[in-house]
N, C-alpha and C positions, 0 to 999 in steps of 0.2 A: 294357408295362413301361417305366418311366422309367429314365434312366441312373443315377439315384441309388439305385435298389433292384435293380440288376442284380447278381446274385451274382458275387463274384470270389474266387479262391483267395487265402488269406492267406499271409503270410510272418512270420517272427519280428519284422520291423520294424513290423508292425501291432500289436504287443502294447500299446503305450500307448493307442492309440485304441480297440482292442477292449476292453481292461480297463475303460476309462471308460464305454463304452457298456453293457457288461454290469453294471457296478456300479449304474448308474442303472436298468437293466432289472429287476434283481433286488432292488431296495430294498424292495419291498412283498411279496416272495415269503415265504410262511410258513416254509419251511425255512431260508432265509437269515436271516430275522429271529430264528429260534431259535438258529442258530449265532452270529449277530452281533447281540446284543440292544441294544447301545448306539447310540441314534439319532444321537448326535453324531459318532461315528467310523465308522459303518457304511459309508458310501460309500468312504472311503479304504481301509478294511480289505478290503472286497469287491474293490476295485481290485487290491490286492496278491494276494488269493486267486486271482482270475481270471488275472492276469498270470502267476502261478506255474504253474497247471495248464496254461495255454496254452503257455508257453515250454518247460516241462519235459516235458509229456506229449503234448498233442493236436496241436500243430503238427508233431511228429515222427512220430506213429503214427496220427493221425486224418485225416479229410477236413474241413478247416476253411475255411469260406467266410464272407464278410462283404458287407454293403452299406455305404452311408455311415452308416447308423443302426442296424444290427443285426449279429449274428454267430451262427453255428451251428457246433457241433463234432459231427461224426459219426464213428463207428468201424465199419469193415467187419469182418466176422467173423474174417477171417484176421489182423487186427491187434489183436484184443481182449486177447490174452494179453500183448502188449507195452505196451498203452496203460494201464498201471497205474503208480502212483507208485513210484519207487525210494526207497531209504533217505534220500537227500538231500532229495528232494521231500517225503517224509513229515515230515522234521524241519522243513523250511521251513513246511509247513502247520501243524504243531503250534505253531510260533512265532507264526504269524498268528492262530491260533484261541485261544491261551492256555489258560485254564481250561475252555474249551468243547471242547478237543481230544478228551477221552474221549467226549463226546456225539457228535461227528462220527464218530469211529471206530465206535461202536456203530451209528450210523445207516447207515453204509456197509456194515457187515457184515450188518445186517438186510435192507437193500435187496438185497444180493447173493444172499441166500437165495431171493429171489423172481424173480431174473433168469432168463428162459427159457434152457433148455439148447440148444435147436435153433439152427442158424446163423441170424443175423439182423444187420441193420444197426442199430446202437445210436445213438440221438440223445442224446448226452451232455448237451447243453444248447443252448438257442436263446433269444435275447432281443433285444428292440428297445428303444431309448431311448424312454421314455414320450412325449417331445416329438414323436416321429415315428410313434407307434403309430396304426394305422388307415390308414397310407399304403402298405401292402403289402410292407413290408420282411421281416417274419417269414414271411409267406406265400410270398414269392419264394424264401427260403432253404429253407423246408420242401419246396416243390415240387422244388427242385434236388436235395436229398438223396434224396427219395423216388423221383425219376427214376432215380438211380443204383441204389437198391435194386431197383426194378422191372426195370431192365435186367439185373441179376444174377439175377432171379427169386427174390429173397429178401424175407422179411417185415421189418418194422421195429418197433423197441421204444423206448419212452421212459418216463420217470417224471416226474410233476408233483405238486407239493404245493399248487398253486393251483387251487381248484375252478373259478374263472371261466375258466381256460384249457381245461378239458375239452371244452366245445363246439367250440372252435377246432380242436382235434385231431380230434374226431369228424367235423368237416366234411371232413377229409382222409382219412377212412376208418379212423381208430383207434377201438378199443373198449377199455373198461376190462377188464383181465385180472386185476388183483390190487388189493386195497385194504389197505394196510399201515399200522398205527399204529407210528410210530417209538418206540423205547424212551426212557425218561427223561422222559416227558411231552411228547414231540415231536409234530409235526403228522402228519396222515394223508398217505401217499404213494400216489398212484395209478399203477400200472403199466399202460401202454396198448400194445396190439398192433395191427399192421396187416398183413394178408396182402398179398402182392405182386399187382400189377395188370398185366395185359397192356396194351399201348398202346391197344387198342380199348376197354378198360374205364376208362381214366383220365379 
């Protein structure tokens, strides 16, 4: 593993670089394109969106790691009740989303109905700058989070709206558990589950 894709724990000071990386990573994501349909403003708006959820939610209640070109936000089961947006965060997200805010709210509520109830590590998001994709950044972050889940003897769960990403996650042991069409003409969201592995199985 090169020094550039060695996972490091994030701090609030990493927000500008992380939000830029994730804005580029999710520019072609079907769900993000649905929430942010304007091609001319999407990167800037996505940057605000990711900076908001990182600084207000995940850096405080999640396990957030980064490399030089990627970032991942995980939430352990004991923190999942806290890692939800408070009223100020919801207002900020509504300001960012504008008239797409109701679609966003409905999508979050729909996805939540399919979230597994048993304790698990939740991969809230993972993304690599397209300029660095294929260099192992996302894989390094995924392995790091899965190692923590495995050490706790717990499964992991994620959601993806990008079909081309499913084989990547399947390579790491995830299987599709749910296929959800988001309301309002939204994209399909795949819920993926991975049972814990013992070190000898990894």
